N, C-alpha and C positions, 0 to 999 in steps of 0.2 A: 283678841289677843294674838300675839305673834308666836307661832308654834313651829318647832322643828321635829320631824319624825325621822329617826335614824334607822334605816332599813325599810325597803319597800316590798317586803314579803307580805304574807297574808295579814298579819296584825297591823304593821306600819301603814300599808297602803289603804286598807279599809278604814282604819281609825283616822288617818290623815284626811282622806276624802270627806268623811262624815263631819269631822271638825270644821273643815272648810265650808261645808254645806250649812253649818250652823252660824256662819258669818265670820269665822276667824281667818287670819292670814296664815297659811300653812305652806311650809317647804319640806318636801320629802327628799331625803338624801340617801344615796346608795353609791357604792364604789364601782358598781357595774355600769360602764358607759353605755353599753347596748340597751340595757333595761331602761335607763333614764331617757335615752333618745327615743325609744319606742313609746314610753309613757307620754312624752311630749307630743307624739303623733296620735295618741289615743289607743295605742296597742297595749292591751292589758296582759300581764304575765300569768295571771291565774284566772280560773273560771269561777265567777261568783255572780249570781243573778243581780242585775241592776247596777253593778259596779262601773261598767264602761260608760253608761249614761251620766253617772255622777262625776266621773273623772273629766269627761268632755265638758260638761256644764261648768264646773268650778274652775277648770283650767282656762276656759274661754273668758270667764268673769274675773280672772286674775286673782282669785282668792287662793288658788292652788298652784304650786310650782314644783319643779323637779330639778335636782342638782347633784353633782358629784363633789362639790366643794363643801366639805364638812366644816371647815374652819369659818368660812363666811356665814354659813347657815346658823351656826351656834352663836356667833357674834350678834347677828341680827334678830335673834329670837329671845323671848322671855322664858319660855318653857321648852325643855328638850326631852323628848320621849325616846328611850332606848327600846327599839323594837327588833332586835337582831335574833337570830336563831339560837336555841339552847338544846341541840340534839343530844342523844345519849352518847357518852364516850365509848370508843371502841373497847371491847373486852371489859366493859364495866357497866354498872347500872346507874352511875352518877351522871349528872348533867354536865355537858361541856360548856363551860362559861367563858371560854377564851375570847369569843366575840364581844361579850359584854364588857370584859375587863379591857380589851383593846380599845373599844370605843370610849370607855371612861377615861383612859389616858389621853386620847385625842381631844375629848371635851375639855379636859383640864388645861390644855394649851391655849384655849380660845375664850376663856371667861373674862369678860371686860366689865361686867356689872353683875348684880344679883341675878342668879338663875335658879330655877327649879328643875332638877334633873330627875326624871321619872323612869323607873324601871317598869315597862309594860311587858317586856319579855317574861316568860314564865321561869322563875328562878327559885332555887332552894332558900330556905331560911338562912339568914345571915349574909346573903349576897349583897344587900344594900349596905351593910356594915363595911364590907370589903370595897365596894364602889366608893364609899365615903372616904376610906383610907387612901385609896388611889388618888382621888382628886385633891385631898388635903395635902399631898406632897408638894403641890404646886400652887394651891389656892387657899387663902384664908377662909375659915369656916363661915364668916359673916357674909361671904359673897355667893354662897350656894347652899342648897338644901336637897338632900336625896330622899325621894319618896317612892313608895311602892303603890302602883295603881294597876292591878292585874286586869286582863281582858277576859270576857266571858262570851266570846263570839263563836257561834256554831257555823261550821262550813256549810254553805248553802243558804244560811239564814243570817249572815253576818250583818248586813246593813240594817235589817229590822232589829236585830239584837242590840246594835249600837244605839239606834234611835229610841227604842222602847225596851230598855234593859230592866231586868228584875231588880238589880241593885248596882250601885257604883261604890266600889271599895277603894278607900284612900288610906294608906298607911303612912302617916307622917309623924315625925318626932318634934315638929314645931307648929304652932298655931297659925303663923303667918302663911305658910304654904297651904295648910288645910283650907284656910279662908279663900285664898286665890283659886284653888282647885274647885271648891264648892261653887264659886262664881262662874268658872269655866263650864261646869256641868249644869248650871242653873236651868238652861232650856229643857234638859232631860228630867231634872228633878221636878220641874213644874208640871211635867206630863205624868208624874206618879212614881218615878224611879226612887227607890230607897237609897239614901246617902249613908253609907256605913263608914264611920270615922274610927280608926284604930291606930295602933302603933305599927311601925314598918314591918317588923318580924311577923306580926299577926296577919297582916295583909298578904305577905308572901306565902304563909301556910294556908290561908283561906283558899287560894287558887289550887294548890295541890290537893288539899282535902276534898274540895268540890269534885275535881276530876276523878280522884280515887273512889269517891262514893258513887258517882255515876257509872264508873267502870264496874263497880261491885254489883250494881243493879242489873246491868247487862249480863254479867257472868252468872249471877244468881238465876235469872229467868232462863238462861240457856241450859243450866244444869237441871232446872225443873223440867224443861222441855225434854231432856234426855229421859227423865223418869216417866213423863207423859207418853213417850213413844213406846215404852215397855209395858205400860199399863192400860193402853187404849183410851187415853184421855186427851182432849184438845187443850193445848196450852193456852189458847186464846181465852177459854173460859176461866182458867186459873188467873191469868193476868187481869181480866176484868174483875174477878171476885176479890183479889187482894188489892188491886189498884184503887178501888173505891174507898178503901180505908185511907182517910186523909193523912194519917201518919206515914203512909207508904207512897201513895200517889201512883198514877198510871204511866207517867212519863219514864222512858227508858226501860219499861217492862215489855219490850218487843223481842221475842226470841228470834235468833238468826245466826249468821256467821259470827266469827270473832270480832271484837271491837278493833278498830284500826284508826288511821288518820294521824294527824300531827300532834295530838295531845295525849290521849289516854295511854298508849303504849309507853311513851317516854316518861310521862309524869308519874305513873304508878311506880315505875322503876326508880325514879329520882327520889320520891318521898321515902321509899324503902331504904335507899342509899343514905339519905339524910338521917333516918332513924338509926341505922347501923352506926353512923358517925357519932350519934349521941347515946349509943348503947341501949337502944330501945327496940324491941321486937314487934314489928307490925305484921303479926302472923296472918291476919285476915287478908290484908292487901297482898301479901306474898302468895297466898292461896289463889287469889283472884288472878294474879299474873300467871301462875302455873296453869290454872284451868283454861285461861284464854289461849295460852300457847298450844295446848293440845286440842283446841276446838276444831282446827282445820283437819286434824287426824280423824276426829269423829265424823266430820262431814265426808271425808274420803271413804271411810268404811261404809257410810250410808249409800254413797254412789255405787260402791261395789255390790252391796246387797240389792239395790234397785236393778242393776244390770246383771245380777246373778254371776258376778265375777267375769263376765264376758265383755271386756272393755275394748279389746283389739278390734280395730276397724269400725267401731261404733261412731256414728256421726252425732256429735254433741254440740248444741248451741248454747252459748253463754249470753244471757241478756243482762248487761251491766257488769263492769269489772272493777269500778271504783269502790272504795270502802263503804261509801253510802251515796245517796242521791244528791243532786245539785252541787256536785263538786267534781273536779278532775283529779283529786288527790288519790294516789295509788298506795300511799304509805301504809304498810302492814295490812293491806287488803287480803282477804282470804283467797281471792283469785290468784294471787302470786304463788300460792302453794298448790291450789287445786288444778289449775290449768297445766303447769309443768308436769304434775303427777299423772294426769290423764294422758297427756301427750307422750310421756315416756312409756306408758302402758299400751300405746298404739292407737289411741282414739284420734279421730279426725275432728278438729274443733274449729268452729266459726264463732266469733263473738261480735256483739254490737254494743256500743256505748255512745250515748249522745254527745260525749266530749271527745269522740274520735278514737283513732288507733293509739295503742300504747307501745312505747319502745321496749318495755319489759318483755314483750312476747315476740319481738321481731326475729329472734334467732331460734325459736322453738320449731321443731318439726310438726307439720300438719296443723299449724295454728294460723288462722287467717282472720283478718278484720272484715266484717261485712258493713256495707254502707247503709243498710236499712234493717229494720226488724224482720221484714218479710224474707229478705235474702238469707238471713242467718237461720231462720226457722225452716225454710224449704229443704226437704230431704232429710231432716234430722230424725234421729231415733229418740234422743233425750234432749229436753229443753231445761236448762238450769237458770232459774230467775235468781240472780246473785245480788242485784242492787235494786232498790225500790223506787226507781224512776217513775214518775207519773205516766210516762210514755208507754209503760208496760201494763198499766192497770186495767185497760179495756181491750186487750188483745183478744181477737176471735181466732183461736188456734185452728179451728176447722177451715177458716178461709185461707190460711197460709199453708196448711199441711194436708196431704192426701194419705199420710201414713196412719192406718187404722190402729197400729200398735204404738203410737206416739206416747211417750211418758213425759209428764211435767213434774219437775222437782222444784217446788216453790220455796226457796230458802228465806223468803221474807213474809210468807203467809199473806200475800196480797190478794189471793183468789179464794173463793169459796170452793172447797173440795167437791161439793155437789155440782157446781156449775161446770167444772172441768169434766167431771164424770158424765154429765148429761151430754157433753159434746162427743162422748164415746172414747175419751182418753183416760189413761191411768194417771192418778194424782198422788204425789207425796209432798208433805209439808214438813215444817220443823215442829216437833212436839205434837204431831197429830197422828 
């Protein structure tokens, strides 16, 4: 099939490349000339394992192309995916849909035959209705169909999640489009993916409800971890004990920093905003948002306790600063609050992250990027394991540090407390 992906951000680029790898002709469109030119050269704008290889392979095989010409791309495609950003509006909890609506107007100018227009961006309930209205102003309804087909890609696992999805959700109000999309996804359905067919509004809500529930699980186990720290219990035992209940499951029961990234922070706020619009109180999700917002404050207080409020001139190493492993995404990462806080208190900070230095810390006093794990650890008084990169899971701290009073604060619980203590160092974890 001939597909057009509008937007070469995380969702558009990954989905477009994977569709091309399944044998479709895909053109990825973006208004950013530099980004498009770089993609043609194999320069990828985001960090995602395996993505660069797939881009080069499919671009070489001419199944994948990149363009800034939206008009031509729409005309030459059968299915158009809207994959633009829907960030949180300034001074509001609601999603900013200006890019979605702007693209919809542009699409309406270029429809020359029947097209399926798919919202793959995460959008609130009724957005598809509005997109349909916008296009209907210029195009007769028989020439297009608006469908919701939300993505469920985890950063760092996106390619695998696309190829081996738990489910494929298609929200369509007409059978013709549903049949075409089932055919498009047939290679994945044949591998065992569940095909969920529903109406458009339901598909829109499935995405938000999924992310809100996963965010709730993270926040729940973090709050249980706070109780565990007060009662001398290891939260890992609790997570195992409740995770074995099939009604609950073990995934996302990992205590640690606040949730962050491109989805959970904005999507939990957006679903609450939608509920307020329909005069419904989502009190549980509101509590999740509030609890997550104060999570960094709790971690700050723990660092104060660990250092006995003597932060000035302490040498602190941060291992990992992204919101999670296998991504370069810094959005809503707890490090964005923790590092400035410690810097302002006079700490001397070195940080290492496999995805390189971060512009967010460039102007902070006494904050420097280290090019290796070893150089960040050497001479440190406190090591904070902030992100669970595999690079950190087998570190021998004794090899890198001669400081007998070294303290390890493991915010991801990737180490056994006994293992660190046997090395002769103090260990603190989350909920331990």
